[in-house]
C-alpha positions, 0 to 999 in steps of 0.5 A: 169332147164334153160338148159332144158327150153333153148331147148324149147325156142319158146315152147307152151302148147304142150311142157308141158309134155316133159318139165315136163318129162325132169325136173323130170328126171333131179331132180327126182321129180317136185318141186313147184319152177320148176312148177312156172318156167315152168309156166313163161316160157310157159306163163301158170298158175301154176294151169294148169301145176299142173293139167296136172302133177297130171293127169299122174301117172308118175309125182312125187312131192316128191323126191324118197327115197334111197330105192324106194319100188314099190308094184305090184297091178296087178291081180295075186298080188292082188289075192295073197295078195298084199293089205296085203303086202301094209298095212304091208309096210305102217305100217313098213315104217310109210308112205303111197302110193306116200310118202317118209319117213322123213329121205329120206330113203324110198319111197312107190309107188303102181304100176299097174303091175310089170310084174312078175306074177309068183312071186306074190305077188311081190315088187321091191326095186330099181328095185330088185324083192322080190318074194312071199312076206308076212307080215313077209318077208316084216318086214325082208326085210325092217329091212335088209335095215335099 
């Protein structure tokens, strides 16, 4: 954290997003302590920093799981059943969107579009695509990772 903040020694409010991005890249997420430290450095209230961070989808407040599951909700995936896929993942993993399982093994994230419309509905686990998924295939995929 200190090395990142040193790069922004005379920084102001305009450096907030780049600092948040670097901290998240370094730590994997934005911890409460990080937000407090950034606030002190930039002389901004933590509530302002939190407000900015929650406005943008790119910021996370929990670490990703060992297996980070992304569910595409783009048009093709939506039409072909990604809502059902999401429900099955939530049921199987016992977590909701933007949550991480208690054991730290799985995290779940809805994304607007993965860019693999021909594979719809599609999920990505740590960047590896799984095509034409359904409730049954989801169970098998998760079972293989456990």
